[in-house]
C-alpha positions as CSV (number, residue, x, y, z in Angstrom):
1,M,6.9,-29.7,-15.3
2,R,10.3,-31.0,-14.5
3,R,13.2,-28.4,-15.5
4,L,16.6,-29.3,-16.8
5,G,19.5,-27.0,-17.6
6,A,21.0,-27.4,-20.9
7,R,24.3,-28.9,-19.7
8,G,23.1,-31.4,-17.2
9,T,20.3,-32.3,-14.8
10,G,20.4,-29.5,-12.2
11,V,17.8,-27.0,-11.7
12,T,18.7,-23.8,-13.4
13,T,18.7,-20.3,-11.9
14,M,15.4,-19.0,-12.9
15,R,15.4,-16.1,-15.1
16,I,12.0,-15.3,-16.9
17,V,11.8,-12.6,-19.6
18,T,8.9,-11.6,-21.9
19,S,9.1,-11.8,-25.8
20,G,9.7,-8.1,-25.8
21,Q,12.4,-8.3,-23.2
22,M,14.0,-11.0,-25.2
23,K,14.3,-8.9,-28.1
24,K,15.9,-6.1,-26.1
25,I,18.4,-8.7,-24.7
26,E,19.3,-9.9,-28.2
27,E,19.8,-6.1,-29.2
28,N,22.1,-5.8,-26.3
29,A,24.0,-8.8,-27.2
30,L,25.0,-7.2,-30.5
31,H,27.1,-4.9,-28.5
32,Y,29.2,-7.9,-27.4
33,A,30.1,-9.2,-30.9
34,L,27.2,-11.7,-31.1
35,S,25.3,-11.2,-34.3
36,Y,21.7,-12.3,-34.9
37,E,23.0,-14.9,-37.3
38,R,25.3,-16.3,-34.7
39,M,22.5,-16.3,-31.9
40,M,20.3,-18.4,-34.5
41,E,23.2,-20.7,-35.2
42,N,23.9,-21.1,-31.4
43,A,20.0,-21.6,-30.9
44,G,19.7,-24.5,-33.3
45,S,22.8,-26.1,-32.3
46,A,21.8,-26.1,-28.7
47,A,18.6,-27.6,-29.6
48,A,20.2,-30.3,-31.6
49,A,22.5,-30.9,-28.8
50,A,19.7,-31.2,-26.2
51,I,17.9,-33.8,-28.3
52,R,21.2,-35.8,-28.8
53,R,21.6,-35.8,-24.9
54,R,18.3,-37.5,-24.6
55,A,18.4,-40.1,-27.3
56,D,20.7,-41.8,-29.8
57,I,19.8,-40.2,-33.1
58,S,22.0,-42.0,-35.5
59,G,19.8,-43.5,-38.4
60,R,16.5,-42.2,-36.7
61,Y,13.9,-40.3,-38.6
62,I,13.6,-36.6,-37.5
63,T,11.0,-34.4,-39.1
64,I,11.1,-30.5,-38.4
65,F,8.2,-28.2,-39.0
66,C,9.7,-24.8,-39.8
67,G,7.8,-21.5,-40.1
68,R,8.6,-18.5,-42.0
69,G,10.2,-16.5,-39.1
70,N,13.3,-16.9,-36.9
71,N,12.0,-19.8,-35.1
72,G,11.9,-21.6,-38.5
73,G,15.6,-20.5,-38.8
74,D,16.5,-22.2,-35.5
75,G,14.8,-25.2,-36.9
76,F,17.0,-25.2,-40.1
77,V,20.1,-25.1,-38.0
78,A,19.0,-27.9,-35.9
79,A,18.2,-29.9,-39.0
80,R,21.8,-29.4,-40.3
81,R,23.3,-30.4,-36.8
82,L,21.1,-33.5,-36.4
83,Y,21.9,-34.6,-40.2
84,E,25.7,-34.1,-39.2
85,S,25.1,-36.3,-36.4
86,G,23.6,-39.2,-38.4
87,A,19.9,-38.6,-38.3
88,N,17.7,-39.0,-41.3
89,V,16.2,-35.4,-41.4
90,A,13.3,-34.0,-43.4
91,V,12.1,-30.3,-43.2
92,I,8.6,-29.2,-43.8
93,L,8.1,-25.6,-44.5
94,T,4.6,-24.7,-43.2
95,D,4.3,-21.4,-44.9
96,G,6.7,-21.5,-47.7
97,A,10.2,-19.6,-48.1
98,P,11.6,-17.8,-45.0
99,K,10.8,-14.1,-44.7
100,T,13.8,-13.2,-42.5
101,G,17.2,-12.9,-43.9
102,Q,19.0,-14.9,-41.2
103,A,16.5,-17.7,-41.6
104,A,17.0,-17.7,-45.5
105,V,20.6,-18.0,-45.0
106,M,20.2,-21.0,-42.6
107,L,17.8,-22.8,-45.2
108,E,20.4,-22.3,-47.9
109,R,23.2,-24.0,-45.9
110,I,21.2,-27.2,-45.8
111,G,20.8,-27.1,-49.6
112,D,23.7,-29.3,-50.5
113,M,22.8,-32.0,-47.8
114,D,20.5,-35.0,-48.0
115,I,17.7,-33.3,-46.3
116,A,14.4,-33.4,-47.9
117,V,12.7,-29.8,-47.9
118,V,9.1,-29.9,-48.6
119,T,6.3,-27.3,-48.5
120,Y,3.3,-28.3,-46.5
121,G,0.4,-29.1,-48.8
122,D,2.6,-29.6,-51.9
123,D,3.3,-33.5,-51.6
124,Q,0.7,-35.0,-49.2
125,P,1.6,-38.6,-50.0
126,Y,5.2,-38.0,-49.1
127,L,4.2,-36.2,-45.8
128,T,2.0,-38.9,-44.9
129,Q,4.7,-41.6,-45.5
130,R,7.3,-39.5,-43.8
131,L,5.3,-38.8,-40.7
132,A,4.6,-42.5,-40.3
133,E,8.2,-43.2,-40.2
134,T,9.2,-40.3,-37.9
135,D,10.8,-41.1,-34.6
136,I,11.5,-37.5,-33.4
137,L,9.4,-34.4,-34.4
138,I,10.4,-30.8,-33.9
139,D,8.0,-27.8,-33.9
140,A,9.8,-24.7,-35.1
141,I,6.8,-22.9,-36.5
142,Y,6.0,-19.8,-34.5
143,G,8.3,-19.4,-31.4
144,T,7.5,-16.6,-28.9
145,G,5.9,-14.3,-31.3
146,F,2.6,-16.1,-31.3
147,H,-0.6,-14.7,-29.6
148,G,-4.2,-15.0,-30.0
149,E,-5.5,-18.0,-31.9
150,L,-4.2,-20.3,-34.8
151,D,-5.8,-19.8,-38.1
152,E,-7.4,-22.9,-39.8
153,R,-4.2,-23.8,-41.7
154,H,-2.0,-23.8,-38.9
155,R,-4.5,-25.6,-36.6
156,D,-4.6,-28.3,-39.2
157,I,-0.8,-28.5,-39.0
158,C,-0.8,-28.5,-35.3
159,R,-3.4,-31.2,-35.4
160,L,-1.3,-33.2,-37.6
161,I,1.8,-32.8,-35.4
162,N,-0.2,-34.0,-32.3
163,G,-1.4,-37.1,-34.1
164,V,2.1,-38.3,-34.9
165,D,3.3,-41.2,-32.8
166,A,6.8,-39.7,-32.1
167,E,8.7,-37.8,-29.4
168,T,8.0,-34.1,-29.9
169,Y,10.2,-31.1,-29.2
170,A,9.2,-27.4,-29.4
171,L,11.7,-24.7,-29.9
172,D,11.3,-21.8,-27.4
173,I,7.5,-22.3,-27.0
174,P,5.0,-24.8,-28.6
175,S,3.2,-23.3,-31.6
176,G,-0.3,-22.1,-30.3
177,V,0.9,-21.2,-27.0
178,S,1.2,-17.6,-25.9
179,A,4.6,-17.1,-24.3
180,E,3.3,-14.3,-22.3
181,T,0.3,-15.8,-20.6
182,G,0.5,-19.5,-21.1
183,R,-2.8,-19.3,-22.8
184,A,-3.0,-22.1,-25.4
185,D,-5.2,-22.6,-28.5
186,E,-7.3,-25.7,-28.4
187,F,-5.2,-27.2,-31.2
188,A,-1.6,-26.1,-29.9
189,V,1.3,-28.5,-30.1
190,R,1.6,-30.6,-27.2
191,A,5.4,-31.2,-26.7
192,D,7.1,-33.8,-24.6
193,A,9.9,-31.3,-24.2
194,T,10.3,-27.6,-24.9
195,I,13.9,-26.3,-25.5
196,V,13.9,-22.7,-24.3
197,F,16.6,-20.2,-25.6
198,D,18.6,-18.3,-23.1
199,S,15.8,-17.6,-20.5
200,D,12.5,-19.1,-19.5
201,K,9.4,-17.2,-20.9
202,P,6.4,-16.7,-18.7
203,A,4.5,-19.5,-20.3
204,T,7.3,-22.2,-19.8
205,V,7.0,-21.7,-15.9
206,M,3.3,-21.4,-15.6
207,P,1.9,-24.7,-14.5
208,A,-1.3,-24.1,-16.6
209,A,0.9,-24.6,-19.7
210,A,2.6,-27.6,-18.5
211,A,0.4,-30.0,-20.7
212,W,1.7,-28.3,-23.7
213,C,5.3,-27.5,-22.8
214,G,6.2,-30.9,-21.1
215,E,9.7,-30.9,-19.8
216,V,11.3,-27.6,-20.0
217,I,15.1,-27.4,-21.0
218,V,16.8,-24.0,-20.8
219,A,19.5,-23.8,-23.5
220,D,22.5,-21.5,-23.4
221,I,23.0,-19.6,-26.7
222,G,25.9,-17.6,-25.8
223,I,24.2,-14.3,-24.8
224,P,26.6,-12.8,-22.1
225,P,25.1,-11.9,-18.6
226,E,25.9,-8.2,-19.4
227,A,23.3,-8.2,-22.2
228,H,20.5,-8.8,-19.3
229,E,21.5,-5.8,-17.2
230,G,18.8,-3.3,-17.1
231,I,16.1,-5.7,-17.9
232,E,13.3,-5.4,-15.1
233,R,11.9,-8.6,-13.8
234,Q,8.3,-8.9,-14.5
235,F,7.8,-12.4,-13.6
236,T,8.9,-14.3,-10.6
237,L,8.6,-18.1,-10.0
238,V,7.7,-18.5,-6.3
239,D,9.6,-21.4,-5.0
240,E,11.0,-22.5,-1.6
241,A,14.1,-20.3,-1.8
242,Y,12.1,-17.2,-2.7
243,V,9.5,-17.8,0.2
244,F,12.1,-18.7,3.1
245,G,14.3,-16.2,1.7
246,H,11.7,-13.5,2.7
247,L,10.7,-15.2,5.9
248,P,13.7,-14.8,8.4
249,R,14.0,-16.9,11.3
250,R,12.6,-15.6,14.5
251,R,15.1,-13.8,16.8
252,R,15.2,-14.9,20.4
253,D,15.0,-11.2,21.9
254,T,11.6,-10.5,20.5
255,H,7.9,-10.3,21.8
256,K,4.4,-10.8,20.3
257,G,4.3,-7.1,19.1
258,D,7.2,-7.6,16.8
259,Y,5.3,-10.0,14.7
260,G,2.3,-7.9,13.9
261,K,-1.1,-7.1,15.2
262,L,-4.0,-8.3,12.8
263,L,-7.5,-7.2,13.0
264,N,-9.8,-9.8,11.3
265,V,-13.2,-8.3,10.5
266,A,-15.1,-11.4,9.8
267,G,-18.1,-13.7,10.4
268,S,-21.9,-13.4,10.8
269,Q,-24.6,-15.4,12.2
270,Q,-24.7,-17.4,9.0
271,Y,-20.9,-17.8,8.4
272,M,-19.2,-18.3,11.7
273,G,-16.9,-20.9,10.3
274,A,-15.3,-18.4,7.9
275,A,-14.2,-16.3,11.1
276,V,-12.8,-19.3,12.8
277,L,-10.6,-20.6,9.8
278,S,-9.3,-17.1,8.7
279,T,-8.4,-16.2,12.4
280,L,-6.7,-19.7,13.1
281,A,-4.9,-19.6,9.8
282,A,-3.4,-16.2,10.6
283,M,-2.4,-17.3,13.9
284,R,-0.7,-20.5,12.4
285,T,1.2,-18.2,10.0
286,G,3.2,-16.4,12.7
287,A,0.9,-13.3,13.4
288,G,1.9,-12.1,16.9
289,Y,-1.4,-10.9,18.0
290,V,-5.0,-11.4,16.2
291,T,-8.1,-9.7,17.0
292,L,-11.3,-10.9,15.8
293,A,-13.9,-8.2,15.3
294,S,-17.3,-9.7,14.8
295,T,-20.9,-9.7,16.2
296,K,-21.3,-10.5,19.9
297,E,-23.0,-13.8,18.8
298,V,-20.1,-14.8,16.7
299,C,-17.5,-13.9,19.4
300,R,-19.3,-15.7,22.0
301,T,-19.6,-18.8,19.9
302,V,-16.2,-19.2,18.6
303,L,-14.1,-18.1,21.7
304,P,-13.8,-21.7,22.9
305,L,-12.4,-22.5,19.5
306,L,-9.8,-19.6,19.5
307,P,-8.6,-19.1,23.0
308,E,-5.3,-17.4,21.7
309,A,-7.3,-14.8,19.7
310,V,-8.7,-11.6,21.3
311,M,-12.3,-11.1,20.7
312,R,-13.8,-7.7,20.0
313,P,-17.6,-8.0,20.0
314,L,-19.6,-5.4,18.1
315,R,-23.2,-4.6,17.3
316,Q,-25.0,-6.5,14.8
317,N,-28.0,-5.8,12.5
318,P,-31.2,-7.6,12.3
319,D,-29.6,-10.1,9.8
320,G,-27.0,-11.1,12.1
321,A,-24.3,-9.4,10.5
322,L,-22.0,-6.5,11.7
323,S,-24.0,-3.3,11.9
324,W,-22.8,0.1,10.6
325,Q,-23.4,1.3,14.1
326,A,-20.3,-0.6,15.0
327,M,-18.0,1.5,12.9
328,D,-16.8,3.9,15.5
329,E,-15.7,1.0,17.9
330,L,-14.1,-0.6,14.7
331,R,-12.1,2.6,14.0
332,G,-10.5,2.3,17.4
333,A,-9.4,-1.2,16.8
334,M,-8.0,-0.2,13.4
335,K,-5.6,2.4,15.0
336,R,-3.8,-0.6,16.8
337,A,-3.5,-2.9,13.8
338,T,-0.5,-3.3,11.5
339,A,-2.7,-5.1,9.0
340,I,-6.5,-5.7,8.5
341,L,-8.3,-8.6,7.0
342,I,-12.0,-8.0,6.1
343,G,-14.7,-9.9,4.4
344,N,-14.6,-13.5,5.4
345,G,-18.3,-14.5,6.2
346,L,-19.5,-11.0,6.7
347,G,-22.6,-11.5,4.6
348,T,-23.8,-9.1,1.8
349,S,-25.9,-6.5,3.7
350,E,-25.7,-2.8,3.0
351,D,-24.0,-2.5,6.3
352,T,-21.1,-4.6,4.9
353,V,-20.9,-2.4,1.8
354,R,-20.5,0.7,4.0
355,I,-18.1,-0.8,6.4
356,V,-15.8,-2.2,3.7
357,G,-15.7,1.2,2.0
358,E,-14.9,2.9,5.3
359,V,-12.1,0.7,6.1
360,L,-10.4,1.0,2.8
361,T,-10.7,4.9,2.9
362,T,-9.4,5.2,6.6
363,A,-7.0,2.5,7.3
364,S,-3.3,3.5,7.8
365,C,-2.1,-0.2,7.4
366,P,-2.4,-2.9,4.6
367,V,-6.0,-4.2,4.2
368,V,-6.7,-7.6,2.7
369,V,-10.1,-7.9,1.2
370,D,-11.7,-11.3,0.6
371,A,-15.1,-13.1,0.0
372,D,-18.0,-10.9,1.0
373,G,-15.6,-8.0,1.2
374,I,-15.0,-8.4,-2.5
375,N,-18.6,-8.8,-3.3
376,A,-19.3,-5.4,-1.3
377,L,-16.6,-3.8,-3.1
378,A,-17.7,-4.9,-6.5
379,Q,-20.8,-2.7,-6.0
380,N,-18.5,0.6,-5.7
381,I,-15.1,-0.4,-7.0
382,N,-14.1,3.1,-7.8
383,I,-13.6,3.5,-3.9
384,L,-10.3,1.8,-4.4
385,K,-9.1,5.1,-6.0
386,R,-9.6,6.8,-2.7
387,A,-8.1,4.0,-0.6
388,S,-5.7,5.1,2.2
389,C,-3.7,2.0,2.4
390,D,-2.2,-0.7,0.5
391,V,-4.9,-3.2,-0.6
392,I,-4.7,-6.9,-1.5
393,L,-7.7,-8.5,-3.2
394,T,-8.1,-12.3,-3.3
395,P,-10.8,-13.1,-5.8
396,H,-11.7,-16.4,-7.3
397,L,-13.0,-16.3,-11.0
398,A,-16.5,-15.5,-10.1
399,E,-15.5,-12.7,-7.8
400,L,-13.2,-11.4,-10.4
401,S,-16.0,-11.4,-12.9
402,R,-18.0,-9.2,-10.4
403,L,-15.1,-6.8,-10.0
404,T,-14.4,-6.5,-13.7
405,T,-17.8,-7.0,-15.2
406,L,-16.2,-9.5,-17.6
407,P,-17.9,-12.9,-18.3
408,I,-16.3,-15.8,-16.6
409,E,-15.8,-17.5,-19.9
410,Q,-13.8,-14.6,-21.1
411,L,-11.7,-14.4,-18.0
412,K,-11.0,-18.2,-18.4
413,T,-9.1,-17.4,-21.7
414,D,-6.7,-14.8,-20.2
415,V,-7.2,-14.3,-16.4
416,L,-3.8,-12.7,-16.1
417,A,-4.6,-9.8,-18.5
418,A,-7.8,-9.0,-16.6
419,G,-5.8,-9.2,-13.2
420,R,-3.1,-6.9,-14.4
421,T,-5.6,-4.4,-15.7
422,L,-7.3,-4.5,-12.4
423,A,-4.1,-4.1,-10.4
424,C,-2.5,-1.5,-12.4
425,E,-5.6,0.7,-12.6
426,Y,-6.3,0.9,-9.1
427,G,-2.7,0.5,-7.7
428,I,-3.3,-2.7,-5.8
429,T,-2.3,-6.3,-5.4
430,V,-4.6,-8.9,-6.8
431,V,-4.3,-12.6,-6.0
432,L,-5.9,-14.4,-8.9
433,K,-7.0,-17.6,-7.1
434,G,-7.4,-20.8,-9.1
435,A,-5.8,-24.2,-10.0
436,Y,-2.6,-22.0,-10.7
437,T,-2.7,-18.9,-8.5
438,L,-1.1,-15.9,-9.8
439,T,-0.2,-12.8,-7.8
440,V,-0.2,-9.4,-9.6
441,G,1.3,-6.3,-8.1
442,P,0.4,-2.7,-8.5
443,D,3.0,-2.2,-11.2
444,G,1.8,-5.3,-13.1
445,C,4.6,-7.5,-12.1
446,V,3.5,-11.3,-11.7
447,W,4.5,-13.9,-9.1
448,I,3.7,-17.5,-10.2
449,N,2.8,-20.1,-7.6
450,T,4.0,-23.6,-7.9
451,T,2.2,-25.4,-5.0
452,G,-1.3,-26.9,-4.3
453,N,-3.6,-29.5,-5.6
454,A,-7.2,-30.1,-6.4
455,G,-7.9,-31.0,-2.8
456,L,-7.8,-27.3,-2.0
457,A,-11.1,-26.8,-4.1
458,K,-13.2,-27.0,-0.9
459,A,-15.3,-24.6,1.1
460,G,-13.2,-22.6,3.7
461,S,-9.9,-23.0,1.6
462,G,-10.2,-19.1,0.6
463,D,-10.6,-18.2,4.3
464,V,-7.5,-20.0,5.2
465,L,-5.5,-18.3,2.4
466,A,-6.7,-14.9,3.4
467,G,-5.8,-15.4,7.0
468,M,-2.3,-16.5,6.0
469,I,-1.7,-13.5,3.6
470,S,-3.0,-11.0,6.1
471,A,-0.7,-12.5,8.8
472,L,2.3,-12.1,6.7
473,A,1.1,-8.5,5.8
474,A,0.8,-7.8,9.5
475,Q,4.4,-8.9,10.1
476,G,5.6,-6.2,7.8
477,H,6.0,-8.0,4.4
478,S,5.0,-5.7,1.4
479,A,1.7,-6.4,-0.1
480,P,2.9,-8.5,-3.2
481,E,5.4,-10.4,-1.0
482,A,2.8,-11.2,1.6
483,A,0.4,-12.4,-1.2
484,A,2.9,-14.5,-3.1
485,C,4.4,-16.0,-0.1
486,G,1.1,-16.7,1.5
487,A,-0.1,-18.4,-1.8
488,W,2.8,-20.6,-1.9
489,L,2.7,-21.5,1.9
490,H,-1.1,-22.3,1.5
491,G,-0.5,-24.5,-1.6
492,L,2.4,-26.5,0.2
493,A,0.3,-26.9,3.3
494,G,-2.4,-28.2,1.1
495,D,0.1,-30.7,-0.4
496,Y,1.0,-31.9,3.1
497,A,-2.7,-32.3,3.8
498,A,-3.3,-34.3,0.6
499,D,-0.4,-36.6,1.6
500,S,-2.0,-37.4,4.9
501,H,-5.7,-37.3,4.2
502,S,-5.9,-37.5,0.4
503,Q,-7.2,-34.9,-1.9
504,Y,-10.6,-36.3,-1.6
505,A,-10.9,-36.2,2.1
506,M,-8.8,-33.3,3.2
507,L,-10.7,-30.2,4.6
508,A,-9.7,-26.5,4.9
509,R,-8.9,-27.2,8.6
510,D,-6.4,-29.8,7.6
511,V,-4.4,-27.3,5.6
512,I,-4.2,-25.2,8.8
513,D,-3.1,-28.2,10.7
514,A,-0.3,-28.9,8.2
515,L,1.2,-25.3,8.7
516,P,3.2,-26.3,11.7
517,L,4.9,-29.1,9.7
518,V,5.5,-26.7,6.8
519,F,7.4,-24.2,9.2
520,A,9.0,-27.0,11.3
521,D,10.7,-28.4,8.1
522,H,11.9,-24.9,7.4
523,E,13.2,-24.4,10.8
524,R,15.0,-27.7,11.0
């Protein structure tokens, strides 16, 4: 979604607040002589100004659907300002008279103007004719207070709005979209543009909500910066400035040990490729020293493909996977590591379950758990409460379902809520892999990824991501930082790979091959 500031075409400084935080900010603004009524006046005026900048509205038919709350009040102000600018304006009250005092005042102020005010359902012939003539439609029904699902009445209204052949604007958030999660009702308003007041809301920066929000325009409503003081940032949009701000350039007077020692516990007779991809991705993401701990067969087979990596051959069980009997040797390797990656291609034997549990409860450095490591953990997730280290889990939807015991269909409706519950309950970092990857820290804070494409939906892509995240963790980045930056870099490398190989033809190895270009562009 393209983002515009309210006064021009530059990208705004990103500030994301929840609905609850926005209420607190508005309360704080009262101490700076900015009343609720003035904020509503400013919001509606800013919305009208944003629309005027995009189109000549003189003589055009503008229809505004207004709810009973303060979002409707913003709509009443916009109606007045657009009328004063020469538009033919009509207001449709979706739920009758306003229920808030400020909104009632704003409705009263348009009473003497030539603005039709009609309650939805009272005059269907008029509404049908009006919508047929409408050039611009404004959704001011719910705002950021919406959550859950639309009732039948409002589904009908939103369906009606979506069926109008007009440019559609939403005020603060399209009706039917949760401002907190980006989850949208099936019949939510699909806006061409969303005019956000003061600050972005989580949904307006989530790529998953782009189909409903359209272009996002952040409008200044006069709230001073001081009103934002003390508001803890819960959501961060991960972009180039964020990532490379956390990845300093390498100093000349350094050696390989300064860039981390990663121990990658991966691979089995059946899944050797996972060991190759995760190890190579870690090396391409700057880890100074990478050791692959795997079975003797895996190490012997993949050594020609990974000459820069150190092989730690260990005992294998009859299934061709790591044996529990290898744990003593593995403990020795763990002592020298600055981060551990475990799970890629390990298989699902009982030995894997025991090894994963032992690593989590004895490691003294960050541990990234992926793939079969997650499947093993799902059999005894409470072991996370005894973890001796920072833990990063990287589940896709099916793996998250195993970890939480929630059905996949339920997770699809609100994966963020499930991820936050998991992260906070166990004090871990969770990377919610998907079309739009989200990282959740142990305190519930969320990092929203903005890179990637459908070409990454290929076997091996997750192994690459896990290797990248673990490499950053090995270099000393915090667990949430390593996860968020790793996801962004992985997506960007995927975008590079798609440019050169196409989304159809690109492979996981192409993502690794694109990493030098990603970092070279940064270093130039």
